[in-house]
N, CA, C and O atoms as a DFTB+ gen file, in Angstrom:
764 C
 N C O
     1  1     110.524      81.165      95.840
     2  2     109.208      81.835      94.865
     3  2     108.659      80.743      94.583
     4  3     107.494      81.114      94.442
     5  1     108.666      78.841      94.260
     6  2     108.338      78.413      93.682
     7  2     106.819      77.911      94.479
     8  3     105.791      77.562      93.899
     9  1     107.072      78.009      96.142
    10  2     106.057      78.213      97.230
    11  2     104.956      78.709      97.101
    12  3     103.870      78.139      97.200
    13  1     105.212      79.999      96.829
    14  2     104.152      81.054      96.489
    15  2     103.201      80.912      94.965
    16  3     101.999      81.111      94.792
    17  1     104.355      80.455      93.908
    18  2     103.316      80.177      92.326
    19  2     102.321      79.073      92.544
    20  3     101.300      79.089      91.856
    21  1     102.538      77.942      93.583
    22  2     102.172      77.136      94.074
    23  2     101.331      77.318      94.830
    24  3     100.584      76.350      94.972
    25  1     101.146      78.035      95.313
    26  2      99.796      78.022      96.395
    27  2      98.779      77.256      96.399
    28  3      98.521      76.511      95.453
    29  1      98.067      77.338      97.467
    30  2      97.056      76.494      97.862
    31  2      95.715      77.230      97.461
    32  3      94.783      77.423      98.242
    33  1      95.745      77.588      96.226
    34  2      94.367      78.814      95.876
    35  2      93.773      77.755      94.543
    36  3      92.771      78.069      93.900
    37  1      94.392      76.756      94.326
    38  2      93.468      76.249      92.840
    39  2      92.338      75.451      93.108
    40  3      92.025      74.681      92.200
    41  1      91.701      75.442      94.049
    42  2      90.563      74.928      94.985
    43  2      89.774      75.901      95.072
    44  3      88.601      75.761      95.418
    45  1      90.558      77.556      94.629
    46  2      89.071      78.340      94.532
    47  2      88.473      78.255      93.150
    48  3      87.456      78.938      93.024
    49  1      88.852      77.590      92.092
    50  2      88.330      77.834      90.992
    51  2      87.305      76.586      90.699
    52  3      86.347      76.809      89.959
    53  1      87.488      75.247      91.275
    54  2      86.239      74.438      91.096
    55  2      85.050      74.932      92.051
    56  3      83.910      74.700      91.646
    57  1      85.167      75.439      92.995
    58  2      84.033      76.509      93.528
    59  2      83.367      77.323      93.227
    60  3      82.445      77.668      93.967
    61  1      83.654      78.059      91.749
    62  2      83.062      78.836      91.730
    63  2      82.399      78.351      90.747
    64  3      81.558      79.167      90.369
    65  1      82.389      77.333      90.121
    66  2      81.653      76.328      89.487
    67  2      79.433      76.336      89.922
    68  3      78.476      76.798      89.301
    69  1      79.525      75.784      90.874
    70  2      78.643      75.422      91.856
    71  2      78.119      77.087      92.027
    72  3      76.996      77.525      91.780
    73  1      79.066      77.682      92.424
    74  2      78.496      78.869      93.324
    75  2      77.681      79.437      91.846
    76  3      76.456      79.526      91.923
    77  1      78.303      79.789      90.614
    78  2      77.870      80.471      89.652
    79  2      76.134      79.789      89.436
    80  3      75.177      80.564      89.466
    81  1      75.960      78.424      89.246
    82  2      74.962      78.187      88.953
    83  2      73.915      78.207      90.481
    84  3      72.805      77.688      90.604
    85  1      74.400      78.684      91.121
    86  2      73.120      78.977      92.010
    87  2      72.816      80.630      92.303
    88  3      71.740      81.227      92.297
    89  1      73.990      81.055      92.521
    90  2      73.797      82.463      92.649
    91  2      73.283      83.506      91.557
    92  3      73.902      83.478      90.494
    93  1      72.399      84.282      91.652
    94  2      71.973      84.911      91.222
    95  2      73.193      86.103      90.585
    96  3      72.686      86.566      89.563
    97  1      74.170      86.555      90.748
    98  2      75.260      87.127      90.992
    99  2      76.137      86.659      89.472
   100  3      77.133      85.940      89.559
   101  1      75.648      87.143      88.160
   102  2      76.542      86.808      87.080
   103  2      77.677      85.936      87.109
   104  3      78.422      85.919      88.088
   105  1      77.830      85.338      86.284
   106  2      78.861      84.116      86.127
   107  2      80.367      84.516      85.773
   108  3      81.414      83.922      86.032
   109  1      80.072      86.043      84.912
   110  2      81.120      86.383      85.010
   111  2      82.224      87.065      85.919
   112  3      83.439      86.874      85.957
   113  1      81.480      87.848      86.578
   114  2      81.793      88.229      88.638
   115  2      82.386      87.650      88.777
   116  3      83.607      87.710      88.916
   117  1      81.306      86.464      88.786
   118  2      81.780      85.677      89.711
   119  2      83.031      84.655      89.537
   120  3      83.755      84.182      90.412
   121  1      83.047      84.520      88.537
   122  2      84.391      83.518      87.624
   123  2      85.748      84.512      88.056
   124  3      86.686      83.916      88.587
   125  1      85.876      85.941      87.855
   126  2      86.730      86.728      88.156
   127  2      87.202      86.699      89.536
   128  3      88.392      86.765      89.846
   129  1      86.164      86.590      90.409
   130  2      86.697      86.752      91.895
   131  2      87.324      85.473      92.078
   132  3      88.462      85.417      92.543
   133  1      86.679      84.426      91.752
   134  2      87.342      83.235      91.953
   135  2      88.651      83.016      91.596
   136  3      89.403      82.480      92.410
   137  1      89.084      83.380      90.399
   138  2      90.487      83.086      89.528
   139  2      91.230      84.349      89.872
   140  3      91.826      84.923      88.960
   141  1      91.258      84.815      91.022
   142  2      91.686      86.141      91.512
   143  2      93.344      85.808      92.295
   144  3      94.519      86.111      92.084
   145  1      92.591      85.043      93.236
   146  2      93.957      84.533      94.179
   147  2      94.816      83.805      93.353
   148  3      95.876      83.918      93.968
   149  1      95.086      83.045      92.234
   150  2      95.610      82.213      91.990
   151  2      96.643      83.384      90.433
   152  3      97.783      83.269      89.981
   153  1      95.544      84.333      90.116
   154  2      96.029      85.782      89.710
   155  2      97.161      86.446      90.513
   156  3      98.329      86.647      90.183
   157  1      96.591      86.699      91.513
   158  2      97.529      87.617      92.722
   159  2      98.759      86.120      92.917
   160  3      99.797      86.762      92.753
   161  1      99.047      85.241      93.054
   162  2     100.038      84.756      93.430
   163  2     100.978      84.792      91.872
   164  3     102.201      84.904      91.790
   165  1     100.346      84.706      91.132
   166  2     101.179      84.375      90.099
   167  2     101.340      86.121      89.182
   168  3     101.171      86.330      87.980
   169  1     101.575      86.758      89.873
   170  2     101.483      88.306      89.868
   171  2     103.103      88.428      90.629
   172  3     104.195      88.652      90.108
   173  1     102.743      88.190      91.988
   174  2     103.256      88.267      93.093
   175  2     104.856      87.520      92.688
   176  3     105.912      88.152      92.695
   177  1     104.743      86.278      92.400
   178  2     105.715      85.506      91.781
   179  2     106.558      86.383      90.827
   180  3     107.776      86.212      90.779
   181  1     106.006      87.227      90.139
   182  2     107.249      87.675      88.650
   183  2     108.533      88.845      89.535
   184  3     109.453      89.478      89.017
   185  1     108.096      88.773      91.047
   186  2     108.402      89.980      91.369
   187  2     110.124      89.200      92.436
   188  3     110.132      88.662      93.543
   189  1     111.170      89.450      91.591
   190  2     112.251      88.982      92.383
   191  2     112.267      88.806      93.767
   192  3     111.404      89.543      94.243
   193  1     112.941      88.068      94.779
   194  2     112.610      88.424      96.618
   195  2     113.130      89.181      96.313
   196  3     112.424      89.919      97.001
   197  1     114.186      90.230      95.617
   198  2     115.421      91.723      96.425
   199  2     114.249      92.919      95.702
   200  3     114.833      94.001      95.663
   201  1     112.796      93.049      95.127
   202  2     111.963      93.766      94.845
   203  2     110.618      93.727      95.788
   204  3     110.124      94.796      96.145
   205  1     110.131      92.681      96.122
   206  2     109.373      92.333      97.353
   207  2     108.906      93.442      97.786
   208  3     107.775      93.678      97.362
   209  1     109.532      94.549      98.765
   210  2     109.872      95.472      99.356
   211  2     110.100      97.168      99.086
   212  3     110.096      98.200      99.758
   213  1     110.284      96.786      97.765
   214  2     111.031      97.732      96.865
   215  2     109.466      98.983      96.602
   216  3     108.255      98.806      96.463
   217  1     110.122      99.863      96.634
   218  2     109.069     101.112      96.540
   219  2     109.559     102.191      95.787
   220  3     110.227     102.944      96.497
   221  1     109.441     102.709      94.091
   222  2     109.267     103.939      93.849
   223  2     109.974     105.025      94.539
   224  3     109.968     104.877      95.761
   225  1     110.701     106.277      94.033
   226  2     110.683     107.409      94.112
   227  2     109.257     107.921      94.472
   228  3     108.829     108.278      95.570
   229  1     108.619     107.863      93.236
   230  2     107.166     108.506      93.379
   231  2     106.363     108.052      92.992
   232  3     106.459     107.953      91.769
   233  1     104.833     107.362      93.686
   234  2     103.648     106.841      93.179
   235  2     103.031     107.700      92.384
   236  3     101.833     107.704      92.670
   237  1     103.292     108.474      91.469
   238  2     102.408     109.146      90.734
   239  2     101.917     108.329      89.419
   240  3     102.741     108.047      88.549
   241  1     100.545     107.954      89.296
   242  2     100.863     107.457      88.170
   243  2      99.957     105.542      89.180
   244  3      99.072     104.875      88.643
   245  1     100.248     105.390      89.828
   246  2      99.942     103.865      90.807
   247  2      98.675     103.870      90.553
   248  3      98.050     104.877      90.885
   249  1      97.863     102.607      89.814
   250  2      96.200     102.678      89.509
   251  2      95.728     102.115      91.017
   252  3      94.622     102.224      91.546
   253  1      96.901     101.498      91.508
   254  2      96.200     101.157      93.204
   255  2      96.527     101.889      93.970
   256  3      97.019     102.981      93.686
   257  1      96.219     101.211      95.839
   258  2      96.987     102.483      96.413
   259  2      98.461     102.069      96.903
   260  3      98.744     100.881      96.750
   261  1      99.281     102.773      97.384
   262  2     100.420     102.898      96.678
   263  2     101.565     102.103      97.861
   264  3     102.130     102.567      98.852
   265  1     101.585     100.935      97.334
   266  2     101.791      99.450      98.607
   267  2     102.845      98.562      97.593
   268  3     102.608      98.201      96.441
   269  1     104.328      98.280      98.549
   270  2     104.741      97.652      97.717
   271  2     104.457      95.671      97.470
   272  3     103.391      95.143      97.788
   273  1     105.335      95.086      97.024
   274  2     104.077      94.105      96.308
   275  2     103.652      93.276      97.272
   276  3     102.582      92.675      97.175
   277  1     104.828      93.112      98.778
   278  2     104.358      92.377      99.923
   279  2     103.285      93.132     100.276
   280  3     102.410      92.318     100.572
   281  1     102.869      94.216     100.408
   282  2     102.038      94.989     101.168
   283  2     100.638      94.441     100.113
   284  3      99.581      93.939     100.496
   285  1     101.018      94.701      98.895
   286  2      99.659      94.713      98.324
   287  2      98.610      93.486      98.697
   288  3      97.414      93.551      98.982
   289  1      99.771      91.991      98.558
   290  2      99.312      90.977      99.419
   291  2      98.721      91.099     100.416
   292  3      97.701      90.434     100.597
   293  1      99.216      92.048     101.430
   294  2      98.537      92.036     102.624
   295  2      97.309      92.474     103.121
   296  3      96.437      92.150     103.927
   297  1      97.744      93.796     101.892
   298  2      96.343      94.624     101.690
   299  2      95.001      93.656     101.437
   300  3      94.188      93.316     102.297
   301  1      94.998      93.382     100.325
   302  2      94.076      92.452      99.645
   303  2      93.491      91.168     100.606
   304  3      92.393      90.642     100.425
   305  1      94.440      90.787     101.641
   306  2      94.162      89.748     101.960
   307  2      93.060      90.472     103.827
   308  3      92.056      89.880     104.225
   309  1      93.594      91.628     104.491
   310  2      92.914      92.425     105.211
   311  2      91.467      93.109     104.757
   312  3      90.479      92.997     105.483
   313  1      91.427      93.859     103.437
   314  2      90.375      94.139     103.133
   315  2      89.205      92.980     102.899
   316  3      88.176      93.073     103.568
   317  1      89.369      91.812     101.885
   318  2      88.613      90.758     102.044
   319  2      88.189      90.365     103.069
   320  3      87.008      90.031     103.168
   321  1      89.144      90.299     104.212
   322  2      88.442      89.332     105.699
   323  2      87.974      90.725     106.346
   324  3      86.762      90.755     106.557
   325  1      88.611      91.776     106.671
   326  2      87.340      93.003     107.204
   327  2      87.456      94.027     106.723
   328  3      87.528      94.894     107.594
   329  1      87.520      94.435     105.674
   330  2      86.241      94.925     104.383
   331  2      84.889      94.150     103.981
   332  3      83.813      94.035     104.569
   333  1      85.416      93.612     102.617
   334  2      84.033      92.870     102.089
   335  2      83.006      91.655     102.363
   336  3      81.974      91.367     101.756
   337  1      83.871      90.784     103.926
   338  2      83.381      90.032     104.130
   339  2      81.940      90.819     105.219
   340  3      80.719      90.659     105.234
   341  1      82.768      91.556     105.898
   342  2      81.561      92.405     106.534
   343  2      81.129      93.322     106.203
   344  3      80.563      94.075     106.996
   345  1      81.252      93.607     104.799
   346  2      80.167      94.204     103.990
   347  2      78.928      93.249     103.946
   348  3      77.718      93.359     104.146
   349  1      79.657      92.422     103.650
   350  2      79.212      92.076     102.633
   351  2      77.743      91.164     103.664
   352  3      76.647      90.875     103.185
   353  1      78.142      90.926     104.938
   354  2      77.228      90.087     105.879
   355  2      76.396      91.435     106.381
   356  3      75.226      91.639     106.056
   357  1      76.840      91.939     106.859
   358  2      76.294      93.855     106.748
   359  2      74.729      94.108     106.236
   360  3      73.654      94.233     106.823
   361  1      75.195      94.120     104.694
   362  2      74.518      94.599     103.692
   363  2      73.114      93.519     103.757
   364  3      71.962      93.948     103.704
   365  1      73.428      92.217     103.865
   366  2      72.624      90.913     103.946
   367  2      71.736      91.428     105.065
   368  3      70.528      91.549     104.857
   369  1      72.277      91.741     106.258
   370  2      71.382      91.888     107.534
   371  2      70.821      92.637     108.013
   372  3      69.942      92.504     108.864
   373  1      71.582      94.346     107.154
   374  2      70.810      94.974     107.995
   375  2      70.163      95.970     106.748
   376  3      70.379      95.868     105.541
   377  1      69.405      96.840     107.371
   378  2      68.774      97.521     106.485
   379  2      69.579      98.921     106.588
   380  3      69.865      99.478     107.647
   381  1      69.914      99.420     105.188
   382  2      70.558     100.372     104.882
   383  2      71.368     100.965     106.085
   384  3      71.092     101.911     106.823
   385  1      73.134      99.596     106.047
   386  2      74.077      99.806     106.328
   387  2      74.767     100.977     106.302
   388  3      74.309     101.681     105.403
   389  1      75.595     101.466     106.838
   390  2      76.526     102.584     106.700
   391  2      78.249     101.496     106.806
   392  3      78.814     101.198     107.859
   393  1      78.690     101.138     105.454
   394  2      79.816     100.276     105.788
   395  2      81.283     100.864     105.677
   396  3      81.806     101.329     104.665
   397  1      81.866     100.733     107.028
   398  2      82.870     102.303     106.579
   399  2      84.155     101.497     105.594
   400  3      84.669     100.379     105.566
   401  1      84.305     102.847     104.813
   402  2      86.032     101.972     104.774
   403  2      87.725     102.253     105.591
   404  3      88.020     103.044     106.487
   405  1      88.519     101.329     104.904
   406  2      89.269     100.831     105.944
   407  2      90.819     101.510     105.633
   408  3      91.511     101.289     104.640
   409  1      91.200     102.557     106.993
   410  2      92.605     103.143     106.583
   411  2      93.708     102.491     106.562
   412  3      94.279     101.952     107.509
   413  1      94.163     102.564     104.929
   414  2      95.031     101.435     103.960
   415  2      96.582     101.925     104.999
   416  3      97.254     101.042     105.530
   417  1      96.749     102.613     105.065
   418  2      98.087     103.358     105.983
   419  2      97.990     102.945     106.803
   420  3      98.744     101.978     106.911
   421  1      97.096     103.213     108.038
   422  2      97.106     102.539     109.054
   423  2      96.919     100.980     109.267
   424  3      97.659     100.699     110.209
   425  1      96.397     100.059     108.913
   426  2      96.489      98.517     108.170
   427  2      98.133      98.584     108.418
   428  3      98.759      98.343     109.450
   429  1      98.601      98.985     107.141
   430  2      99.804      98.912     106.405
   431  2     100.859      99.120     108.210
   432  3     101.622      98.242     108.611
   433  1     100.629     100.278     108.877
   434  2     101.419     100.304     110.409
   435  2     101.646      99.135     111.370
   436  3     102.583      98.504     111.858
   437  1      99.929      99.180     111.396
   438  2      99.934      98.858     112.835
   439  2      99.804      97.093     112.648
   440  3      99.871      96.392     113.657
   441  1      99.595      96.408     111.143
   442  2     100.110      94.986     111.241
   443  2     101.378      95.061     110.820
   444  3     101.847      93.989     111.202
   445  1     102.289      95.691     110.237
   446  2     103.457      95.055     110.269
   447  2     103.465      94.223     109.053
   448  3     103.896      93.070     109.049
   449  1     102.766      95.095     107.556
   450  2     102.979      94.323     106.269
   451  2     104.595      93.728     106.077
   452  3     104.959      92.552     106.051
   453  1     105.553      95.182     105.933
   454  2     106.567      94.532     105.876
   455  2     107.117      93.411     106.025
   456  3     107.653      92.654     105.216
   457  1     106.852      93.315     107.758
   458  2     107.426      92.234     107.919
   459  2     106.837      90.330     107.782
   460  3     107.193      89.287     108.329
   461  1     105.743      90.719     106.698
   462  2     104.672      89.316     106.968
   463  2     105.416      88.774     105.666
   464  3     106.209      89.261     104.861
   465  1     104.567      87.094     105.895
   466  2     105.314      86.314     104.623
   467  2     104.419      85.824     104.083
   468  3     103.500      85.128     104.515
   469  1     104.810      86.395     102.493
   470  2     104.282      86.282     101.417
   471  2     103.425      85.037     101.766
   472  3     102.348      85.266     102.316
   473  1     103.709      83.962     101.558
   474  2     103.164      82.111     101.331
   475  2     101.984      82.055     101.910
   476  3     101.045      81.357     101.527
   477  1     101.996      83.273     103.477
   478  2     101.250      82.570     104.513
   479  2     100.041      83.713     103.969
   480  3      98.970      83.179     103.682
   481  1     100.107      85.340     103.787
   482  2      99.820      86.229     103.131
   483  2      98.431      85.688     102.253
   484  3      97.238      85.862     102.504
   485  1      99.257      84.787     100.851
   486  2      98.684      84.267      99.628
   487  2      97.218      83.393     100.262
   488  3      96.044      83.711     100.068
   489  1      97.763      82.185     101.084
   490  2      97.390      81.421     101.852
   491  2      95.881      81.539     102.385
   492  3      94.873      80.930     102.026
   493  1      96.054      82.468     103.304
   494  2      95.522      83.172     104.010
   495  2      93.981      83.982     102.672
   496  3      92.786      83.770     102.465
   497  1      94.650      84.552     102.341
   498  2      93.302      85.140     101.597
   499  2      93.043      84.611     100.789
   500  3      91.880      84.706     100.395
   501  1      93.992      83.746     100.080
   502  2      93.128      82.459      99.546
   503  2      91.886      81.754     100.229
   504  3      90.781      81.718      99.689
   505  1      92.105      81.315     101.203
   506  2      90.967      80.732     101.965
   507  2      90.027      82.024     102.561
   508  3      88.824      81.799     102.694
   509  1      90.519      83.294     102.901
   510  2      89.351      84.342     102.744
   511  2      88.508      84.263     101.343
   512  3      87.282      84.289     101.443
   513  1      88.985      84.187     100.290
   514  2      87.792      84.431      98.805
   515  2      86.976      83.122      99.012
   516  3      85.755      83.204      98.878
   517  1      87.459      82.079      99.284
   518  2      87.212      80.981      99.229
   519  2      85.366      81.138     100.310
   520  3      84.280      80.657      99.985
   521  1      85.677      81.891     101.430
   522  2      84.604      82.038     102.428
   523  2      83.732      82.870     101.843
   524  3      82.505      82.781     101.867
   525  1      84.371      83.654     101.334
   526  2      83.257      84.913     100.412
   527  2      82.622      84.562      99.135
   528  3      81.733      85.196      98.566
   529  1      83.219      83.413      98.734
   530  2      82.171      82.430      97.105
   531  2      81.810      81.817      97.776
   532  3      80.774      81.282      97.381
   533  1      82.327      81.324      99.417
   534  2      80.364      80.650     100.202
   535  2      79.282      81.520     100.099
   536  3      78.158      81.536      99.597
   537  1      80.041      82.261     100.771
   538  2      79.192      83.408     100.650
   539  2      77.919      84.027     100.112
   540  3      76.839      84.262     100.653
   541  1      78.480      84.266      98.586
   542  2      77.486      84.958      97.877
   543  2      77.047      83.391      96.563
   544  3      76.834      83.700      95.390
   545  1      76.979      81.930      96.968
   546  2      77.023      80.968      96.666
   547  2      75.479      80.940      96.477
   548  3      75.073      79.981      95.820
   549  1      74.655      81.713      96.879
   550  2      73.214      81.571      97.083
   551  2      72.573      82.483      97.172
   552  3      71.395      82.489      97.528
   553  1      73.142      83.289      96.907
   554  2      72.559      85.017      96.928
   555  2      71.414      85.173      96.002
   556  3      71.743      85.520      94.868
   557  1      70.205      85.008      96.202
   558  2      68.920      85.437      95.321
   559  2      68.628      86.654      94.811
   560  3      69.257      87.581      95.321
   561  1      67.884      86.918      93.982
   562  2      67.954      88.483      93.071
   563  2      67.169      89.242      94.046
   564  3      67.132      90.461      93.876
   565  1      66.569      88.767      94.983
   566  2      66.082      89.468      96.062
   567  2      66.850      90.500      96.305
   568  3      66.676      91.665      95.946
   569  1      68.030      89.881      97.155
   570  2      69.222      89.925      97.775
   571  2      70.017      91.029      96.652
   572  3      70.899      91.676      97.216
   573  1      69.936      91.180      95.940
   574  2      70.929      91.875      95.175
   575  2      70.515      93.373      94.858
   576  3      71.264      94.061      94.164
   577  1      69.346      93.877      95.353
   578  2      69.046      94.911      95.140
   579  2      69.154      95.258      96.806
   580  3      69.368      96.469      96.864
   581  1      69.093      94.684      98.211
   582  2      69.721      95.216      98.901
   583  2      70.410      96.457      99.425
   584  3      71.636      96.468      99.312
   585  1      69.903      97.363      99.904
   586  2      70.923      98.701      99.352
   587  2      72.107      98.707     101.492
   588  3      71.995      98.206     102.611
   589  1      72.887      99.492     100.840
   590  2      74.022     100.086     101.516
   591  2      74.254     101.759     101.187
   592  3      73.955     102.536     100.281
   593  1      75.052     101.819     102.635
   594  2      75.820     103.478     102.017
   595  2      76.909     102.566     102.233
   596  3      76.930     101.824     103.215
   597  1      78.380     102.597     100.820
   598  2      80.110     102.651     101.265
   599  2      80.364     104.013     101.778
   600  3      79.538     104.752     101.243
   601  1      81.258     104.787     102.702
   602  2      81.516     105.159     102.807
   603  2      82.722     105.747     101.889
   604  3      83.766     105.095     101.874
   605  1      82.658     106.667     101.298
   606  2      83.279     107.692     100.309
   607  2      83.103     106.790      98.651
   608  3      83.760     106.983      97.628
   609  1      81.788     105.625      98.933
   610  2      81.648     105.692      97.395
   611  2      79.833     106.053      97.240
   612  3      79.486     106.605      96.196
   613  1      79.234     105.869      97.826
   614  2      77.718     106.476      98.284
   615  2      76.807     105.183      98.697
   616  3      76.991     104.029      99.083
   617  1      75.873     105.929      98.435
   618  2      74.720     104.629      97.631
   619  2      74.365     103.600      97.023
   620  3      73.882     103.783      95.906
   621  1      74.495     101.962      97.612
   622  2      74.787     100.955      96.547
   623  2      73.795     100.188      97.515
   624  3      73.453     100.467      98.664
   625  1      73.285      98.671      96.331
   626  2      73.075      97.563      96.190
   627  2      73.817      97.095      96.684
   628  3      74.760      97.842      96.943
   629  1      73.962      95.655      97.152
   630  2      74.531      94.622      97.090
   631  2      75.343      94.305      96.347
   632  3      76.511      94.050      96.642
   633  1      74.562      94.249      94.612
   634  2      75.015      93.751      93.527
   635  2      76.069      95.055      93.553
   636  3      77.255      94.838      93.799
   637  1      75.749      95.977      93.375
   638  2      77.065      97.284      93.325
   639  2      78.596      96.869      94.337
   640  3      79.754      97.168      94.047
   641  1      78.089      96.072      95.609
   642  2      78.965      96.449      96.716
   643  2      79.937      95.017      96.100
   644  3      81.103      95.184      96.457
   645  1      79.749      93.515      95.185
   646  2      79.786      92.311      94.344
   647  2      80.757      92.903      93.101
   648  3      81.425      92.044      92.525
   649  1      80.885      94.177      92.674
   650  2      81.124      94.705      90.994
   651  2      82.728      95.784      91.836
   652  3      83.847      95.986      91.364
   653  1      82.078      96.263      93.259
   654  2      83.186      97.074      93.224
   655  2      84.292      95.893      94.383
   656  3      85.503      96.091      94.276
   657  1      83.891      94.884      95.290
   658  2      84.859      94.047      94.852
   659  2      85.600      93.449      94.086
   660  3      86.709      93.067      94.457
   661  1      85.230      93.285      93.099
   662  2      85.753      92.623      91.827
   663  2      86.442      93.096      91.180
   664  3      87.218      92.426      90.498
   665  1      86.414      94.905      91.135
   666  2      87.272      96.010      90.912
   667  2      88.444      96.046      91.658
   668  3      89.611      96.140      91.278
   669  1      87.865      95.937      93.020
   670  2      89.082      96.240      93.975
   671  2      90.469      94.832      93.913
   672  3      91.546      94.781      94.507
   673  1      89.830      93.862      92.944
   674  2      90.993      92.706      92.609
   675  2      91.701      93.726      91.459
   676  3      92.608      94.536      91.650
   677  1      91.036      93.439      90.288
   678  2      91.835      93.970      89.237
   679  2      92.627      94.912      89.079
   680  3      93.499      94.799      88.217
   681  1      92.482      96.731      90.297
   682  2      93.349      97.334      90.665
   683  2      94.247      97.034      91.100
   684  3      95.303      97.562      90.753
   685  1      94.198      96.060      92.040
   686  2      96.037      95.524      92.120
   687  2      96.364      94.460      91.764
   688  3      97.144      93.813      92.463
   689  1      95.903      93.986      90.651
   690  2      97.167      93.069      89.755
   691  2      97.440      93.779      88.832
   692  3      98.240      93.347      88.002
   693  1      96.639      95.637      88.602
   694  2      97.324      96.570      87.235
   695  2      98.068      97.315      88.774
   696  3      99.259      97.325      88.465
   697  1      97.990      97.835      90.013
   698  2      99.387      98.158      91.019
   699  2     100.518      97.092      91.100
   700  3     101.622      97.619      91.234
   701  1     100.532      96.091      91.065
   702  2     101.726      94.932      91.111
   703  2     102.341      95.144      89.686
   704  3     103.564      95.217      89.572
   705  1     101.636      95.229      88.755
   706  2     102.254      95.178      87.470
   707  2     103.162      97.130      87.222
   708  3     104.253      97.364      86.702
   709  1     102.443      97.850      87.656
   710  2     103.240      99.238      87.869
   711  2     104.314      98.966      88.605
   712  3     105.440      98.910      88.108
   713  1     103.977      98.697      90.332
   714  2     105.286      98.745      90.660
   715  2     106.439      97.899      89.655
   716  3     107.606      98.289      89.608
   717  1     105.977      96.742      88.893
   718  2     107.276      95.828      88.780
   719  2     107.359      96.434      87.586
   720  3     108.065      95.679      86.917
   721  1     107.068      97.309      86.956
   722  2     107.549      98.166      85.263
   723  2     108.189      99.411      86.118
   724  3     108.910     100.182      85.484
   725  1     107.935      99.711      87.791
   726  2     108.813     100.917      87.594
   727  2     109.885     100.226      88.398
   728  3     111.048     100.631      88.376
   729  1     109.645      99.575      88.841
   730  2     111.332      98.490      89.316
   731  2     112.328      98.342      88.426
   732  3     113.501      98.540      88.743
   733  1     111.836      97.863      86.839
   734  2     112.458      97.645      85.920
   735  2     113.327      98.719      85.482
   736  3     114.513      98.810      85.165
   737  1     112.023      99.747      85.599
   738  2     112.533     101.015      84.698
   739  2     113.757     101.356      85.805
   740  3     114.669     101.695      85.050
   741  1     114.209     101.441      86.990
   742  2     114.559     101.255      87.904
   743  2     116.077     100.824      87.711
   744  3     116.995     101.606      87.963
   745  1     116.246      99.756      87.328
   746  2     117.363      99.429      86.500
   747  2     117.911      99.948      86.229
   748  3     118.821     100.360      86.948
   749  1     117.703     100.404      84.632
   750  2     118.244     100.975      83.482
   751  2     119.537     101.667      83.962
   752  3     119.514     102.477      84.889
   753  1     120.690     101.318      83.294
   754  2     121.559     101.989      83.180
   755  2     121.850     103.969      82.487
   756  3     121.715     104.461      81.366
   757  1     122.177     104.421      83.517
   758  2     122.222     105.988      82.891
   759  2     122.727     106.223      81.544
   760  3     123.644     105.620      80.986
   761  1     121.713     107.574      80.904
   762  2     122.313     107.281      79.369
   763  2     123.549     108.640      79.570
   764  3     124.336     108.899      78.659
């Protein structure tokens, strides 16, 4: 568990300072995006090894997709690379593109999230987030207004897309806390 808590994501924070000064994206959002890899690793490190694959009897009320702790890591990695990075590139390069949603359940099955290595998933996510931040570093005010259509969300601007990415991050921190709360509750002795 120590290797995960000390994963190679600390360099992400230093890149946010230069990105914030050059980018038209607000500094608060850029800082949140830069901080997320460390936060994700820290939240995952709260899970005992035996709870990383644990799932509650009911997912009612989960604030993210219904995913185990390990699946949350893999989901964040794949949505960053196959989802948001592609959406960012297409919104900047194409006129009003349709940005597809990804099928989380299919990714979980096809990519066998339950068998993934958590340290490798966190490291891959941290690398991908550094790439995302590099893409965002030189965004101009004009680019913030570029339009696209996001399947499931509707029309949006480039600026909207970046806020949705930041929101996605926060949903998964909340999802990890929710799963951990459910796990701890499941361990209570019956009265």
